[in-house]
Steps between C-alpha positions, in 0.01 A plus 500: 500500500784736577652448153164562338456818703841633393430409138171690500658800667783501248251482214297793635818700553618443145154589371512832685844571352370437149205729561731779617686484170182593311230741617126458463491773238749314283292181531187685390683659208632162387152348517357785292776475239474123472122521483522756218739280303276200565193678364698623201611145418143369542355752255566296181355186661186683615463663158515162321234354731271801464542526120390139452152594627465833318255542211634649178352839590736523800812336357621808309421763765802723569645528755446132586273430794534232765124495558256318272163675475326217311690174560440227245613150405460560127877502448522143626194393298652652184824317573305175522332565163838569338650182644212292363597608146849347527581201281694344788310439828586740780573203726786404267671837551452473875641147498810615307558777753467261793746255344754771414469667841507175698792334321697824471460585868577148622805473273633840606474417871640147471787574262592828669505340845701196398756714315524749789573233763854404388587863425395605850641212704795353308833633382613376159713643218313776321225540761573869559519564125163333451349709779628818334361394163161442660502852643606651168227306317237677709584826321377371162131555429281251320506711183880457480484122534196454272701445180751251652209314660324480165808354329543243777134396495508481120808277508317271744189493275285639781357802318120502502485293818442602861854382584641795307342724765564277802868409455641858470308594814626195688857583397482853644748606767269689736390186683855373524623831643213527750531143628879514523501813716243346731675162528828666599341587834428137590755382761740237370455312828148401396627343180776318685247368753283371216797318347591348837144365523556326166320739267622521142531816293143488370357420844698787651378733228131412508456426873736753655583783262169552320285520817735767636479691171120505493470883486748513211337240278152633572623841389648341190169326430321835513748678273507215249121463509447867424747489213359182344138601554542812288702346217349524152723246328674773302664374181530144630139381457311541172230232514174632636436182697815560711448870567476599869211690651688830528562507123131465419396760753769739375352471149161599639654803671668617179179482293417870526333772706162330482632225728648725766253376760571139406875563527445624857321175581788306344755693708308420817477129416873475428579691819287304747698175504857638547387757756317232698806275500720789612269613781482148641878459505622856560650420842741252342591753231588765758707256703694390193569853379618598849750216534605386153779754482656403835758233569497287811 
């Protein structure tokens, strides 16, 4: 009881010291500033939601309003009528998107994690050079690597297949970089204890390392999911039967001013799934971003 009493007193003392370093006025000012930035960042999201329920008479009002005077579902009904006119069933586009997103996300997490493990926990010739190359590769945008990716996929006879979209995403370096920086913090003693208990490399990886890296690979799932969910197939897929959902919806959006209301409904539909996934897992994202740059 005495130790607990001293611990509580020490905690309260340190809390008072932290409060002295920052006045109440500063706290209020920080809350106001952060709240203003939060509202500013929420404006586009609120505008997309509101615009999806606006009639055409309110869509082109300037300046834009965040209040709908006559809310309607006609934009969604019109979208349904347009989809019914497609030669390919809408379910086919949705199925293609689910396959591309699922396989691309799973491959990114699995390959990135397995490649990051030896780089983070083993010393071998060229390991530091490989780590530097991974960091440098993050500076290249997808538009820079599009042509090399096309040549590689063409040489592998994968053009006009979903694998031409999945494989370049799986081979990205973001997942490898994120997982490596998180795995570095895992104590080597845990790995040695697993080996003493008779665990092999794969058992150590899947039963010891991956559970400890849960925030990192959940974050990677979210980032990969958002990227794959919005892919249109680009120049890799030409057959209509293999087109993803985002490509079809983007064609609807680009059909002219008369479909402005429908395009707002499309934007809301494409936004709901990634935002929902992010909101559910945001705590893991924050934990990963706070610790991935530190070394244990």
